[in-house]
C-alpha positions as CSV (number, residue, x, y, z in Angstrom):
1,M,-101.5,219.7,49.0
2,V,-104.3,217.5,50.2
3,R,-106.5,214.8,48.6
4,R,-110.1,214.1,49.5
5,R,-112.5,211.5,48.1
6,V,-116.1,212.5,48.2
7,L,-119.2,210.3,47.9
8,V,-122.4,212.3,47.2
9,A,-125.8,210.7,47.7
10,G,-129.3,211.9,46.6
11,I,-130.6,212.9,43.2
12,V,-127.1,213.4,41.7
13,Q,-127.1,211.4,38.5
14,G,-128.8,212.8,35.3
15,V,-128.7,216.4,36.6
16,F,-125.3,217.4,35.2
17,F,-123.6,216.9,38.5
18,R,-120.4,215.5,37.0
19,Q,-120.0,218.2,34.3
20,S,-120.7,221.0,36.8
21,C,-118.3,219.4,39.3
22,R,-115.6,219.3,36.7
23,R,-116.1,223.0,35.9
24,V,-116.0,224.0,39.6
25,A,-112.9,221.9,40.2
26,R,-111.1,223.3,37.2
27,D,-112.1,226.9,38.1
28,E,-110.6,226.3,41.6
29,G,-107.4,224.8,40.1
30,V,-108.1,221.4,41.7
31,A,-107.0,218.1,40.1
32,G,-108.8,214.8,40.2
33,W,-111.8,213.0,38.7
34,V,-115.5,212.4,39.1
35,R,-117.7,209.4,38.2
36,N,-121.2,207.9,38.6
37,L,-121.5,204.8,40.8
38,P,-123.9,202.0,40.1
39,D,-125.7,202.6,43.4
40,G,-126.8,206.1,42.2
41,R,-124.2,208.1,44.1
42,V,-121.4,210.3,42.5
43,E,-117.8,209.7,43.6
44,A,-115.2,212.4,43.2
45,C,-111.5,212.7,44.1
46,F,-110.0,216.2,44.6
47,E,-106.3,217.0,45.0
48,G,-104.8,220.4,45.5
49,P,-104.6,223.3,48.0
50,A,-106.7,222.7,51.1
51,D,-108.7,226.0,50.7
52,A,-109.6,225.3,47.1
53,I,-110.7,221.7,47.9
54,D,-112.8,223.0,50.8
55,R,-114.7,225.2,48.3
56,V,-115.2,222.3,45.9
57,V,-116.4,220.0,48.7
58,A,-118.7,222.8,49.9
59,W,-120.2,223.0,46.4
60,C,-120.7,219.2,46.4
61,R,-123.0,219.6,49.4
62,H,-125.7,221.2,47.1
63,G,-124.5,220.6,43.5
64,P,-126.0,222.1,40.4
65,P,-129.6,223.4,40.3
66,G,-131.3,220.1,39.4
67,A,-129.5,218.0,42.2
68,R,-130.9,217.1,45.6
69,V,-128.0,216.2,47.7
70,T,-129.0,214.1,50.8
71,G,-125.5,213.2,52.1
72,V,-121.8,213.8,51.5
73,E,-119.1,211.5,52.9
74,V,-115.6,213.0,52.8
75,I,-112.5,210.7,53.1
76,D,-109.0,212.2,53.5
77,E,-106.3,210.3,51.5
78,P,-102.6,210.8,50.9
79,P,-101.9,212.9,47.8
80,A,-101.3,210.8,44.7
81,G,-100.0,213.4,42.2
82,E,-103.2,213.9,40.2
83,V,-102.8,216.2,37.2
84,G,-105.8,217.8,35.4
85,F,-109.4,216.9,36.1
86,N,-111.3,214.1,34.3
């Protein structure tokens, strides 16, 4: 199990990024959460098997069709026992 925090910059708010991210994470069996930040970025935290998290992070690099991702910062963190995805 691994945990990664992801900060996504660009046109990522108001384009269903969070809802799409939640669906992708759940489909991959990844736990965690996603939220909008006041500075226009989206922050997400993913916890689960490394290969599944790698696929979700890869999805974050482009997001849903309306998004224009300009940058993704990935921070490794110790697992915290996340359950479900909010």
